[in-house]
C-alpha angles and dihedrals in degrees: 000000000000124000120220117208122192122192110212121195114249113269111239112253114239112247117233111238127186117206116236125208092250138082131232110266089217106046106005096240117137117277119235135197111242136177125229109241094216104039099023089225119146120241137171115244140171115267089219091068125169090029088052119027099191113148136163134176112275117252110201090211089065090056092048090049091045092051091047093051092049091050092048092051091048091051091049091049090051091050092049090053090049092049092048091050091049090048092051090050092049090049092050090049091049091050092049091049090049091050091050091048091049090048090051092049092047090051090050091049092047091051090050093049091048089053091049091049090053091049096046097040112135091233088067093047109037116181091029113110090187090065090060093048091046091050092050091050092048091049089053090049090050090054092053091052094055113097112249119236112227115246135046117344115259116268121247100037 
């Protein structure tokens, strides 16, 4: 049995690159922190390499500043989300309180109208046509105060 041996060229190792919070002055692509394979020195280069070969020596202060800016932006974004969540909760609570207040006021009005209907009922005031008209108007008012159920109107009314 024969053995076949194939020599494959070494696959290039991917180079680790850390994005910096800056853009390339030549092409506008993000700048990244790279390491020279031969000297192991750090340098700043364009992420669009080989289309753009911009490089400059790495200044560690830039990385510190970049990291600080990224952390500050992240912290601000987190705070914005928290504030939005709190605002939504407060809005929901305010809406619920307003609905409760409206329901309480509607109930008070309905009670008052019921009392007025009892007072103005034609049985209490025979021979007074105004009592009948007033009762009809108060009954209509009571119907407008009742909350409407969503959906089709009830049959038989």
